[in-house]
Structures are given as structure tokens and as C-alpha cells.
C-alpha positions as CSV (number, residue, x, y, z in Angstrom):
1,X,-0.4,0.6,0.1
2,X,0.9,3.5,-0.9
3,X,1.3,6.4,1.5
4,X,-0.8,8.9,0.9
5,X,1.1,12.0,0.5
6,X,-1.7,14.0,-0.3
7,X,-2.1,14.9,3.5
8,X,1.7,15.2,5.1
9,X,1.1,13.9,8.7
10,X,0.8,16.8,11.2
11,X,-0.3,16.7,15.0
12,X,-3.9,18.2,15.6
13,X,-3.5,19.6,19.3
14,X,-7.2,20.8,21.0
15,X,-6.5,24.5,22.1
16,X,-6.8,23.3,25.8
17,X,-3.3,21.2,25.4
18,X,-1.5,23.6,23.1
19,X,0.7,24.4,26.6
20,X,1.6,20.6,27.3
21,X,3.6,20.6,24.0
22,X,4.6,24.5,23.3
23,X,5.7,27.3,26.2
24,X,4.4,29.7,23.4
25,X,1.5,31.5,22.7
26,X,-0.1,31.1,25.9
27,X,-3.7,29.1,25.7
28,X,-5.4,33.0,26.0
29,X,-3.2,34.0,23.1
30,X,-4.5,31.2,21.4
31,X,-8.5,32.2,21.6
32,X,-7.2,35.5,21.1
33,X,-5.7,34.5,17.6
34,X,-8.7,31.9,16.9
35,X,-11.4,34.7,17.6
36,X,-10.0,36.8,15.2
37,X,-9.0,34.5,13.0
38,X,-11.3,35.7,9.8
39,X,-9.0,39.1,9.8
40,X,-5.4,37.7,11.6
41,X,-5.3,34.6,8.6
42,X,-5.2,32.4,11.4
43,X,-8.1,29.9,10.0
44,X,-5.7,28.3,8.0
45,X,-4.6,26.9,11.2
46,X,-7.7,25.9,12.9
47,X,-9.6,22.7,12.7
48,X,-13.1,22.7,14.3
49,X,-14.5,19.2,15.2
50,X,-18.2,19.5,16.8
51,X,-17.3,21.7,19.2
52,X,-13.5,20.9,19.9
53,X,-11.5,23.0,18.1
54,X,-7.7,21.6,17.4
55,X,-4.8,23.6,15.8
56,X,-2.6,21.9,13.0
57,X,0.9,21.9,14.5
58,X,2.3,22.3,10.9
59,X,0.1,25.1,9.7
60,X,0.7,26.5,12.8
61,X,4.5,27.4,12.4
62,X,3.7,28.0,8.4
63,X,1.3,30.9,9.4
64,X,4.1,31.9,12.0
65,X,7.1,31.5,9.1
66,X,4.7,33.9,7.3
67,X,4.0,36.6,9.8
68,X,7.6,36.8,9.8
69,X,8.1,37.5,6.3
């Protein structure tokens, strides 16, 4: 069976558990980014599953790099 190359592997981290994996940004900062996701482009980092909000780890760091450029 061939590996799926369409969707690279990434970790989806619930907002409430983000700081278990990364020190920055704090959960309050993430919630601010999520609230303003339409304006700041953070929408492509968020994955929603019902009421649960997950952060695509790879997309988060790509979004961070885009902000610095």
C-alpha cells in the first residue's frame, strides 16, 4: 500500500492542551488568535470537530513564518 502523499502528517492539538507541547503562545493568546481568525489569517491553522477546536501544528508554524516575512 502506498503512503498518502496528499495530506502530510501533522499533529492536531486541542487548544486546551497546546501548552503541554509548546510554551508559546499561552492558551489565552491562542484564543485571541482564534477569535480574530478571519482578520489575521489564523483560520487556516484551526480545525474544528464539533465544538472542539484543534490547532494544526504544522500549519501553525507555517503561519508564524508567513507573519515574519
